[in-house]
RONU-57631 format. One record per residue: x, y, z of N, C-alpha, C in turn; residue in one letter; residue number from 0. Coordinates in steps of 0.001 Angstrom, whole numbers. Atoms other than C-alpha are relative to their C-alpha. Layout:
<pts>
     n.xx     n.yy     n.zz    ca.xx    ca.yy    ca.zz     c.xx     c.yy     c.zz  mivex  tordren
        X        Y        Z        X        Y        Z        X        Y        Z      A      NUM
...
</pts>
This chain:
<pts>
     n.xx     n.yy     n.zz    ca.xx    ca.yy    ca.zz     c.xx     c.yy     c.zz  mivex  tordren
    -1273      556     -454   -26980   -54164   -55337      812     -477    -1195      M        0
     -888      473     1063   -24041   -54632   -57685      498    -1405      330      E        1
     -451     1371     -204   -22910   -58203   -58176     1340     -229     -691      T        2
    -1224      435      663   -19769   -60047   -59265     -283    -1349     -661      T        3
      335     1193      793   -19488   -63095   -61541     -241    -1271      802      P        4
       33     1301     -656   -19017   -65848   -58962     -191      103     1511      Y        5
       40      230    -1444   -19790   -67032   -55455      627    -1365      264      I        6
     -605     1262     -434   -17743   -69722   -53728    -1009     -693      900      W        7
     1009      716     -783   -20265   -72273   -52450      462    -1433      208      L        8
     -413     1358     -375   -19134   -75399   -50620     1199     -484     -808      N        9
    -1264      388      620   -15730   -75360   -52250      101      215    -1488      G       10
      -21     -184     1454   -16677   -74484   -55831     -491     1397     -366      K       11
      498    -1258      547   -17058   -71252   -57766    -1192     -291     -904      L       12
     1181      156      845   -20538   -71002   -59258     -505     1384     -377      I       13
      540    -1314      371   -22339   -68172   -61095     -836      595     1130      P       14
      686     -726    -1083   -23761   -65561   -58732    -1472     -404      115      W       15
     1439      264      -37   -27398   -66231   -59693     -346    -1445      303      D       16
      254     1413     -275   -27001   -69973   -59140      293     -387     1445      D       17
     -358      282    -1401   -25949   -69683   -55484    -1270       17      853      A       18
     1290       91     -672   -29206   -70889   -53934       27    -1057     1097      N       19
      182     1004    -1044   -30267   -72811   -50820    -1488     -294      128      V       20
     1382      423     -158   -33463   -74617   -49849     -760      958      919      H       21
      829     -909     -793   -36336   -72583   -48402     -108     -459     1453      V       22
       41      508    -1366   -36289   -74838   -45315     1394     -130      618      L       23
    -1317      -81     -619   -32656   -74106   -44578     -144      372     1478      T       24
      133     -211    -1442   -32255   -74253   -40795      339     1433      392      H       25
     -401    -1363     -347   -30460   -70898   -40651    -1052     1024     -408      A       26
     1077     -901      399   -33334   -69237   -42520    -1136      -42     1018      L       27
     1068      141     -975   -35783   -70590   -39958      381      546     1378      Q       28
     -372     -269    -1390   -33759   -69978   -36790     1226      901      182      Y       29
    -1177     -855     -134   -30728   -67797   -37549     1274     -728      363      G       30
    -1121      829     -457   -28280   -70667   -36986     1162        4     -997      S       31
    -1171     -135      858   -25341   -69388   -38975      940     1038      562      G       32
     -997     -986     -418   -22221   -67284   -38571      581      643    -1254      V       33
     -524     -685     1177   -20570   -64765   -40839     1147      909      369      F       34
    -1047    -1002     -135   -17709   -62369   -41375     -221     1088    -1038      E       35
      -11    -1069      983   -17290   -59080   -43173     1415      506     -150      G       36
    -1352     -482      277   -13991   -58107   -44799      -70     1004    -1141      L       37
     -159     -849     1182   -12879   -55448   -47230     1316     -327     -687      R       38
    -1263       -1      738   -10299   -55573   -49960      129     1334     -704      F       39
     -277    -1351      462    -8654   -52433   -51228      954      -18    -1186      Y       40
     -930     -177     1108    -6841   -51235   -54319     1280      626      544      E       41
    -1294     -517     -421    -3139   -50737   -53601      913       97    -1223      T       42
     -951      -93     1108      -74   -50024   -55726      429    -1372     -492      E       43
     -382     1363      374      572   -53780   -55770    -1213     -851     -385      E       44
     1221      716      349    -2965   -54696   -56776     -955      -72     1177      G       45
      980      116    -1068    -5929   -55711   -54647      610     -708     1213      S       46
     -493      603    -1237    -5238   -56584   -50989    -1145     -100      991      A       47
     1042      258     -997    -7502   -58094   -48329      523      409     1371      I       48
     -413     -503    -1304    -7404   -56496   -44889     -282    -1032     1091      F       49
       16      886    -1167    -6653   -58855   -41976     -806    -1275     -247      R       50
      708     1209      408    -7862   -61985   -43728       68    -1092     1070      L       51
     -132     1113     -940    -6468   -64509   -41246     -725      270     1310      E       52
      713     -339    -1237    -7926   -62645   -38262    -1506     -174     -159      D       53
     1433      180      245   -11381   -62622   -39826     -366    -1480      -65      H       54
      279     1429       89   -11179   -66324   -40625       62     -652     1379      T       55
      -95      515    -1363   -10071   -67088   -37071    -1277      307      768      K       56
     1234     -351     -709   -13108   -65223   -35746    -1196     -768     -548      R       57
     1073      812      580   -15390   -67072   -38190      -60    -1362      671      L       58
      -33     1320     -631   -14258   -70377   -36705     -378       83     1474      F       59
      429     -185    -1399   -14669   -69030   -33171    -1523      110       77      Y       60
     1456     -158      -15   -18233   -67914   -33917     -692    -1330     -272      S       61
      586     1309      325   -18990   -71309   -35480       50     -929     1205      A       62
     -134      891    -1154   -17728   -73067   -32359    -1070      261     1046      S       63
     1029     -306     -997   -20303   -71265   -30219    -1335     -644     -352      T       64
     1213      700      445   -23065   -72934   -32287      242    -1494     -201      L       65
     -402     1384      274   -21207   -76267   -32433     -204     -325    -1482      R       66
       92      112     1453   -21180   -75734   -36169     1400     -336     -522      L       67
    -1317      450      453   -18280   -77734   -37602      142      244    -1500      E       68
     -205     -313     1413   -17069   -76227   -40854      711    -1160     -689      L       69
     -640     1099      729   -16170   -78869   -43463     1223      454     -786      P       70
    -1195     -544      644   -13152   -76775   -44487      958      482     1074      F       71
    -1001     -526     -919    -9923   -75771   -42806       80     1521     -155      T       72
     -220    -1435      174    -9026   -72129   -42157      784      329    -1267      P       73
     -796     -239     1208    -6468   -72396   -44962     -858     -112    -1259      E       74
      890      149     1152    -9168   -73586   -47381     -966     1189     -107      E       75
      860    -1187       21   -11450   -70699   -46370      790     1205     -520      I       76
     -840    -1105      486    -8600   -68223   -46887      213     -100    -1510      N       77
     -202      189     1441    -7934   -69715   -50322    -1279      314     -761      A       78
     1270     -314      645   -11640   -69456   -51166     -248     1489      -78      G       79
      151    -1459        4   -11716   -65796   -50177      859      617    -1097      V       80
     -910     -551     1004    -8693   -65058   -52344     -469     -330    -1423      K       81
      481      386     1330   -10191   -66963   -55269    -1192      849     -429      E       82
     1168     -826      315   -13480   -65056   -55097      422     1416     -373      V       83
     -474    -1358      291   -11644   -61731   -54995      720       36    -1347      V       84
     -763       31     1251    -9310   -62712   -57842     -911      -89    -1218      A       85
      930      183     1117   -12279   -63670   -60040    -1095     1062      -53      K       86
     1103     -957     -113   -14432   -60696   -59060      -41     1035    -1115      S       87
      -57    -1027     1034   -13244   -58305   -61754      -57     1417      531      G       88
       10    -1335     -599   -13210   -55383   -59306     1240      173      866      I       89
    -1238     -194     -758   -10199   -53793   -57575     -203      131     1502      P       90
      271     -219    -1422   -11901   -53108   -54227    -1452     -339      280      A       91
     1377      332     -330   -14996   -54223   -52393     -118     -646     1364      G       92
      361      612    -1280   -16614   -56101   -49526     -109    -1505     -194      Y       93
       21     1462       64   -16352   -59841   -48769     -868     -537     1123      I       94
      874      600    -1003   -18954   -61932   -46958      138    -1525       12      R       95
       43     1442     -240   -18038   -65451   -45799    -1148     -306      965      P       96
     1096      399     -882   -20998   -67235   -44193      -41    -1518       73      V       97
      137     1437     -221   -21383   -70714   -42702    -1274     -221      802      A       98
     1308      132     -641   -24732   -72096   -41631     -513    -1430     -100      F       99
      692     1272       74   -26851   -75116   -40905    -1036       76    -1121      F      100
      865       -9     1168   -28677   -75985   -44117    -1280     -802      211      G      101
     1268      728      -56   -31695   -78144   -44893      226    -1435      482      S      102
      -72     1394     -398   -32506   -81682   -43815     -362     -250     1440      G      103
      327      155    -1408   -33455   -80997   -40210     -847     1183      435      K      104
      787    -1077     -579   -36193   -79004   -38510      -20     -176     1510      M      105
     -100      -33    -1449   -36609   -78151   -34874     1205      806      415      G      106
    -1049     -910     -447   -34322   -76030   -32752     1379     -626       -4      L      107
    -1316      650        5   -31507   -78581   -32510      449     -190    -1446      N      108
     -403       86     1409   -29581   -78145   -35788      864    -1202     -335      P      109
     -918     1109      279   -27377   -81204   -35399     -661    -1006     -936      Q      110
      529      875     1030   -27869   -83410   -38425     -301      720    -1296      G      111
      187     -790     1222   -28495   -80572   -40862     1340      154     -712      A      112
    -1211     -205      787   -25984   -80156   -43666      595     1373      297      K      113
     -680    -1282     -187   -23388   -77436   -43039      395      554    -1358      V      114
     -298     -678     1267   -23105   -74992   -45934      956     1154      265      E      115
     -941    -1112     -115   -20323   -72475   -46513       32      749    -1329      V      116
      -33     -817     1211   -20380   -69593   -48985      900     1210      221      A      117
     -814    -1222      -30   -18091   -66679   -49825     -374      830    -1220      I      118
      358     -914     1091   -19238   -63706   -51903      749     1310      183      A      119
     -518    -1363     -110   -17808   -60295   -52691     -698      876    -1019      C      120
      669     -936      894   -19208   -57197   -54333      522     1418      262      W      121
     -388    -1391     -245   -18545   -53465   -54734     -879      595     1095      P      122
      785     -643    -1061   -19598   -51561   -51619      765     1207      484      W      123
     -632    -1241     -413   -18760   -47950   -50952     -273      284     1459      G      124
      237     -401    -1379   -19577   -46016   -47793    -1283     -638      532      K      125
     1157      619     -635   -21908   -47928   -45471     -923     1051      616      Y      126
      746    -1102     -589   -22973   -44709   -43722      408     1296     -698      L      127
     -318    -1253      693   -23028   -41086   -44970     1416      484      283      P      128
    -1379     -474      -96   -19628   -39512   -45597       27     1412      598      D      129
       40    -1251     -760   -20026   -36774   -42968     -188     -372     1471      R      130
      290      330    -1398   -20329   -36524   -39172    -1435     -502      154      P      131
     1274      702      -32   -23186   -38870   -38321     -930      529     1087      L      132
     1007     -272    -1018   -26409   -38178   -36470     -441    -1334      595      T      133
      301     1257     -670   -27155   -40847   -33883    -1013      220     1118      T      134
      911      -26    -1145   -29669   -41708   -31193      227    -1265      821      K      135
      -77     1159     -878   -29440   -43995   -28181    -1313     -768     -127      V      136
     1186      808      259   -31837   -46819   -28955     -673     -439     1295      S      137
      717      565    -1143   -34521   -48076   -26599      297    -1492      139      R      138
     -400     1394      -67   -33245   -51573   -27427     1417      -81      560      Y      139
    -1345      176     -527   -30239   -52752   -25413      722    -1084     -794      I      140
     -829     1034      613   -27377   -54860   -26757     -318    -1346      647      R      141
      309     1330     -510   -27925   -58606   -26354      768     -291     1293      I      142
     -584      286    -1312   -27255   -59821   -22807     1010    -1136     -134      H      143
    -1026     1031      160   -24036   -61851   -22512     -334    -1328      677      P      144
      428     1262     -573   -25833   -64477   -20427    -1168     -615     -769      R      145
     1050      549      857   -28514   -64931   -23068      574     -587    -1271      S      146
     -657      422     1227   -26261   -65300   -26095     1501      204      165      L      147
    -1455     -223      -32   -22530   -65405   -26836      251     1333     -694      V      148
       83    -1358      519   -22239   -61672   -27253     1129      382     -939      A      149
    -1122     -399      845   -18827   -61563   -28943      133     -856    -1256      D      150
        0      809     1221   -19705   -64054   -31706     -868      666    -1066      A      151
      785     -569     1111   -20970   -62992   -35148     -976    -1076     -499      K      152
     1042      976      318   -24045   -65211   -35203    -1138      719     -720      V      153
     1023     -654      816   -26678   -64424   -37822    -1180      490      825      N      154
     1196     -344     -749   -29594   -64474   -35397      183     1161      954      G      155
     -245    -1120     -909   -27940   -61947   -33072     -401     1333     -623      H      156
      137    -1288      660   -28405   -59244   -35662    -1444      470     -143      Y      157
     1366     -513     -119   -32176   -59065   -35237       -9     1155     1002      V      158
     -170    -1084     -967   -31210   -56934   -32219      449     1289     -689      N      159
     -512    -1162      734   -29301   -54621   -34554    -1036      557     -973      S      160
     1037     -437      940   -32120   -54527   -37113    -1038      850      715      I      161
     1016     -748     -746   -34610   -53373   -34479      498     1396      364      L      162
     -554    -1301     -383   -32321   -50605   -33252      159      916    -1213      A      163
     -186     -802     1217   -31500   -49448   -36788    -1329      528     -531      S      164
     1303     -426      517   -35117   -49368   -37897     -622     1065      891      Q      165
      557     -979     -933   -36111   -47476   -34774      534     1403     -271      E      166
     -561    -1345       82   -33678   -44577   -35153      -18      547    -1419      V      167
       51     -494     1375   -33607   -44412   -38929    -1410      446     -365      R      168
     1369     -452      200   -37383   -44125   -38854     -254     1385      568      G      169
      103    -1336     -581   -36845   -40949   -36824      966      980     -660      E      170
     -845     -900      770   -34353   -39507   -39309     1461       13      384      G      171
    -1408       68     -386   -31056   -40447   -37643      755     -951     -932      Y      172
     -823      870      843   -28156   -42073   -39472      206    -1379      609      D      173
     -350     1267     -631   -27433   -44771   -36911     -371       21     1474      E      174
      336      163    -1414   -28222   -46097   -33435     1250     -200      841      A      175
     -968      394    -1013   -26138   -46416   -30298     -744     -860     1010      I      176
      642      895     -943   -26975   -49345   -28031      733       17     1336      L      177
     -550      181    -1332   -26454   -49511   -24280      -14    -1485      339      L      178
       61     1380     -455   -25824   -52748   -22410    -1017     -130     1140      D      179
     1001      253    -1036   -27910   -54292   -19628      261      790     1282      Y      180
     -320     -854    -1146   -26154   -52049   -17063      -64     1482     -360      E      181
      140    -1375      484   -26931   -48882   -19076     1340      668     -279      D      182
    -1256     -536      503   -23325   -48487   -20152       -9      -63    -1526      H      183
      -97      -21     1458   -22423   -47697   -23760      560    -1344     -473      V      184
     -464     1277      541   -22021   -50885   -25801      599      193    -1389      S      185
     -486     -143     1373   -21771   -50321   -29567    -1132      480     -892      E      186
     1039     -253      977   -23658   -49431   -32728     -579    -1323     -478      G      187
      587     1240      511   -25824   -51963   -34588      997     -877     -757      P      188
     -999      758      749   -22850   -52971   -36746     1372      640      134      A      189
    -1237     -758     -171   -20030   -50869   -35339      418       -2     1465      E      190
     -510     -342    -1323   -17812   -50459   -32300       26     1515      114      N      191
       38    -1440     -223   -17695   -47008   -30738     1176      429      869      I      192
    -1101     -595     -752   -14898   -44795   -29419     -387     1407      431      F      193
      232    -1327     -570   -14950   -41658   -27284     1347      654      266      L      194
    -1210     -763     -314   -12278   -38956   -26997     -357     1069     1024      V      195
      179    -1032    -1019   -12058   -36818   -23868     1370      397      530      K      196
    -1268     -540     -490    -9098   -34600   -22957     1200     -758     -564      D      197
    -1109      635      685    -6871   -36344   -25479      141    -1485      231      G      198
      -42     1434     -281    -7584   -39868   -24185    -1109     -699     -779      V      199
      956      784      784    -9315   -42476   -26351     -546    -1115      877      L      200
      639     1038     -808   -11833   -44741   -24613     -986     -776     -853      A      201
      950      854      701   -13900   -47658   -25856     -538    -1019      999      T      202
      549      969     -950   -16237   -50108   -24068      872    -1238      129      P      203
     -829     1181     -271   -14437   -53023   -22453     -681    -1263     -536      K      204
      586     1267      450   -14938   -56608   -23677     -990     -545     1023      P      205
      994      615     -862   -17822   -58598   -22286    -1389       48     -593      G      206
     1315     -132      613   -20873   -57269   -24085       96      700    -1349      N      207
     -210     -611     1304   -19417   -56113   -27399      619    -1030     -939      I      208
     -744      791      967   -18119   -57635   -30589     1469      411       67      L      209
    -1433     -299       37   -14333   -57915   -30578      352      388    -1434      H      210
     -163     -453     1373   -14087   -55841   -33727     1449       -7     -440      G      211
    -1360       15      545   -11049   -56312   -35921      420     1412     -390      I      212
     -305    -1418      232   -11247   -52682   -37044      254      695     1327      T      213
     -207     -539    -1355   -11578   -51780   -33354     1413     -279      474      R      214
    -1351      383     -408    -8382   -53675   -32610     1048      772     -787      D      215
     -948     -734      850    -6623   -52020   -35551      106     1451      435      S      216
       24    -1411     -401    -7675   -48556   -34425      711      199     1335      V      217
     -700     -138    -1280    -6442   -49153   -30874     1512      -76     -200      M      218
    -1441      101      252    -3051   -50238   -32194      517     1256     -695      Q      219
     -405    -1226      694    -2870   -47261   -34562       69     1167      972      I      220
       17    -1106     -961    -3827   -44865   -31775     1215      -50      914      A      221
    -1175      113     -877    -1121   -46204   -29462     1279      344     -752      R      222
    -1176     -327      808     1405   -45953   -32298      116     1503     -240      D      223
        1    -1455      167      386   -42298   -32667      226      735     1317      L      224
     -253     -609    -1297     1061   -41721   -28978    -1252      395      756      G      225
     1275     -310     -646    -2608   -41559   -27972     -285    -1051     1077      I      226
      364      920    -1076    -3599   -43085   -24626    -1341     -655     -321      S      227
     1208      764      314    -6239   -45820   -25022     -470     -727     1255      V      228
      603      686    -1137    -8610   -47125   -22342    -1151     -876     -475      E      229
     1177      856      159   -11001   -50087   -22459     -693      -28     1356      E      230
      660     -145    -1300   -13548   -49402   -19730    -1507      149     -177      R      231
     1433     -280       17   -17195   -49047   -18812     -207     1490     -260      S      232
      282    -1392      356   -18621   -45853   -20310    -1478      290      280      I      233
     1395     -362     -264   -21802   -44420   -18735     -591      781    -1178      P      234
      658     -695     1100   -24345   -43068   -21200      278     1497       30      E      235
     -172    -1452     -120   -23861   -39533   -19868     1304      480     -634      A      236
    -1281     -415      575   -20255   -39505   -21131      -83      238    -1505      E      237
      172     -270     1424   -21498   -39581   -24717     -187     1490     -250      L      238
      411    -1380      240   -22838   -36057   -24339     1059     1017      416      F      239
    -1075     -913     -399   -19694   -34569   -22773     1308     -323     -714      T      240
    -1209      380      738   -17218   -36203   -25168      475     1136     -890      A      241
     -559     -949      968   -14880   -34043   -27218     -193     -520    -1418      D      242
      175      635     1306   -15154   -36530   -30097     -614    -1376      206      E      243
      520     1362       30   -17035   -39726   -30912      175     -533    -1413      L      244
       -6      589     1334   -16594   -42144   -33784     -291    -1489       67      F      245
      243     1425      182   -17674   -45572   -35000     1175     -616     -739      F      246
     -929      770      827   -15377   -48266   -36356     -651    -1308     -415      T      247
      491     1284      481   -16103   -51383   -38385      465     -228    -1419      G      248
     -433      310     1357   -15261   -53161   -41609     -772      815    -1024      T      249
      817     -710      980   -18167   -51612   -43487      127     1506      155      A      250
       20    -1440     -253   -18096   -48178   -41831     1409      595       30      V      251
    -1399     -420     -145   -14262   -48005   -41474      137      876     1252      E      252
      -42     -919    -1146   -13726   -44934   -39207     -913     1171     -338      V      253
     1043     -976      351   -16762   -42632   -39118     -304      910     1182      A      254
      263     -928    -1104   -17094   -39480   -36962    -1487      143      293      P      255
     1376     -242     -454   -20267   -38841   -34957     -104     1460      413      I      256
      156    -1423     -296   -21498   -35263   -34816    -1161      337      908      G      257
     1224     -284     -749   -24793   -35617   -32955     -466    -1274      693      L      258
      632     1093     -738   -26273   -37861   -30250    -1256      550      664      V      259
     1271     -451     -605   -29940   -37426   -29311     -192     1510     -144      N      260
      124    -1433      306   -29915   -33951   -30907     1015      872      753      R      261
    -1050     -739     -691   -26919   -32969   -28742     1264      -38     -849      K      262
    -1199      -81      818   -23936   -31730   -30745     1213     -482      787      Q      263
    -1233      485     -605   -20644   -33473   -30017     1152      884     -465      I      264
    -1064     -943      352   -17720   -31055   -29881     -558     1140     -820      G      265
      513    -1045      891   -18147   -28593   -32726     -877     -573    -1102      N      266
      859      640      991   -20225   -31081   -34691      728     -488    -1221      G      267
     -811      417     1143   -17368   -31765   -37094      931    -1141      419      K      268
     -967     1036     -325   -14758   -34486   -37313     1091      570      897      E      269
    -1010     -469     -930   -12389   -34140   -34378     1406     -277     -479      G      270
    -1390       96      422    -8617   -33859   -34641      549    -1409      177      E      271
     -513     1360     -198    -7814   -37252   -33126     -705     -993     -915      L      272
      730      867      922   -10548   -38921   -35156      605       86    -1389      T      273
     -576     -195     1335    -9067   -37425   -38325     1350     -696     -124      R      274
    -1326      628       53    -5544   -38588   -37490     -116    -1522      -79      K      275
      174     1452      -13    -6714   -42120   -36742     -599     -477    -1312      I      276
      656      401     1256    -8974   -42286   -39802      994       33    -1155      R      277
     -950     -111     1099    -6247   -41080   -42152     1063    -1097       64      E      278
    -1002     1057     -121    -3704   -43552   -40762     -618    -1368     -308      K      279
      683     1262      301    -6247   -46383   -40946     -157     -176    -1507      Y      280
      176       92     1449    -7015   -45616   -44598     1341     -194     -703      L      281
    -1333      243      562    -3287   -45471   -45315      402    -1456      201      A      282
     -350     1394     -284    -2881   -48886   -43683     -710     -959     -942      A      283
      770      962      800    -5652   -50614   -45622      308      103    -1488      V      284
     -333     -177     1411    -4480   -49216   -48953     1494     -170     -281      T      285
    -1408      305      210     -840   -50195   -48467      924     1195       16      G      286
     -819    -1209      -13      439   -46663   -47915      699      224     1339      K      287
     -670      -72    -1301     1588   -47264   -44342      725    -1328      194      A      288
     -746     1253       35     4316   -49888   -44523       84     -688     1360      Q      289
      -83      623    -1328     4372   -50436   -40773    -1175     -941      270      E      290
     1147      885     -173      998   -52167   -41149     -170     -956    -1194      Y      291
      100      867     1186     1772   -54185   -44266     -341    -1445      362      S      292
      313     1369     -443     1434   -57405   -42224    -1509     -251       25      K      293
     1461      135      -36    -2321   -56740   -42148     -585     -299    -1377      W      294
      516      121     1368    -2639   -57051   -45934      386    -1338     -634      L      295
     -244     1201      808    -2967   -60176   -48080     -176      381    -1453      T      296
       72     -412     1402    -2135   -59337   -51668     -599    -1119     -864      N      297
      630      940      935    -4082   -60976   -54488      817      -45    -1282      I      298
</pts>
């Protein structure tokens, strides 16, 4: 893993290798933390962070579900993100803000433990292979919305994603697809999913998915391109009759899916609508689509 010079920890920039926490940190024991993932891109006007304020808003929402009170305002978190990027020495990369219950308290109730906040960034290219992906429907289902707050980015939730990823990658697939408790399509381990059929774009409705910021961006881009968009329940069987499938997410961006459970999707290549959306999305994040300039925070 490539590193950068500094990490913002509890309001101060410190050298990367000095950003440490106690081994009995509550979040390490129980997963009691929340996080975000952002990208910053090289543009003609320098580095720019994609949808910074929206990511910070979601960080605070996720924290509220754990009753984790951040000792910083959203404006201070935004300033910390910008400072880390400005000092990184790289023109583009990935940003990870994380807030968590620290040491000083054991047992399941984290109240009384110190709240820690960190922001790091580093170079990170393609999260998944740069080609139509091979996927498999996992035997693990997406977390039940009555067991956990399914639309929050809580650290512990991602054990569900780890299990699904390890399962399918151990069988040679690039990524997993998870169903929900009603056997409808939910999402990937770290991605939202979209389906194209007869020129209409569909994606699972809210309720048992992460409200992805890339997902939201893609829906807006699609509508701007004149593509009909539906948020609805998607039975598993529709995966195999789709004309196109693709994942979205901060790390994965827009990634076509060519295979599900050894069944080829369309012609196995990137579909026409997927290509149009992906190209417009990449233009937006790199400052080449002025109609989406409001999404960028220049450094």
